[in-house]
N, C-alpha and C positions, 0 to 999 in steps of 0.2 A: 819353639814357640816365640823366639825373639826375646828381647830384653825389655821387661816392663819398666816404665819410668813415669807413669802418670802421677804417682805420689810425689815425685821429685821434680817434675817438669817445671813448675813455676819457680821454685828455688834455683834450679840449675840455670834457667833462662835469665832470671834476675841477677844471678852472680855474673853471668856473661855480659849482661847489659851494663852492670856497674863497672866491670873491667874495661868496657869499651866506651864509657861515658854516655850511654844511651839513657834517655829519661823514662819515667814510668808511663807516659803517654804512648811511647813506642811499644812498651811491654803490653799495655792494654790493647792496642790495635792488633798486635800479634796473637794475643791469647783470647780475645773476646770478639772484636769486630770481624777480623778476617775469618776465623773458623765459622762464625754464624753465616757469613756470606757464602763461604765454600759449601756449607751444608744446606744452603737455600732457606735459611731460617732468619735472615736479617730483618724481617718485619716484626719479630717478637723476641729475638735473642741478640746479645752482643752490645747492648747499651743499657744504661741505667736512666731510663726516661719513662714518663707515664705511658701506660699501655703495654709495656714490655714485661716479660717475666722477671721476677725479682731474684735473679741468680747472682750471688755474691761470693767472694772469697774475702774473709777477714783475716788479715795476716800482718805480721810484724816484719816489715821490710829490713829492719836493722838487726834482727836476731840472726844468729848463726847456729848451725847444727852440723855435726859431723855425721856422714852417712855410715851406718853400721847395719850389718845383716839383721840383727835382732830388732831394729826399728822399721825394717821394710815390711809393708803390709801386703805385698804381692805374694802369690803362692811360691814363685821362684825367686830366691834371694840373690841371684846373680845380677850385678849391676856394675856398669863402668864407673859409677860414682862412689863406689865403696872407698871409705877412708878420706874422701874429700870433704872439706868444710864448705857448705853452701850458705849463701845469704838469703834470708827471708824464710820465715816459718809460718805455715798456715795454722791459724787458730780455729777457724770454723769455715764450713762451706754451707751456703744457703741456696737451696734450689726451690724456685717458685715460692719464696718466702718462708720455707720450712728448713730447719736445720737438718742437713744430711750427714754432716761430720763435725765433730768437735775434738780438738786435741786432747781434752781431758776425758771425754766419754767414748771416743771412737765413732764408728759408724752408727747411724740411726738404726734402731732395732727393726724397723720396717722401711724399705726403700721409699724415698720421696721422689716427686716428679712424675712425669708421664712420658709414654712413648710418643715421639713426634714424627710425623711423616712430612717430608719437604714438598711432596706433590710434584716431583720432577719425573 
């Protein structure tokens, strides 16, 4: 089934950006604008502007965490990041203005958001 990394993707990419002196604007383009364009959803996703969905990640870009199997939320705990210290910790994820994940409470009891069809 491959190696899941969604939980670690932002922190892993930010760690690499820091090592290569890339700024947060680059990270934003890679993680928000480009995926929205690729999915055909750039008219409502990928930007924080009026009329777009309020999808946000609230994170501490200076915090560091070491990847441990017991903190992995994927079903399969195998990860190439095991034992690495990654920079940036997600505090909350907001989808369409509703909290989908909180570091303290975990996932929302009922999934938030909606299925989107790109119309392609």
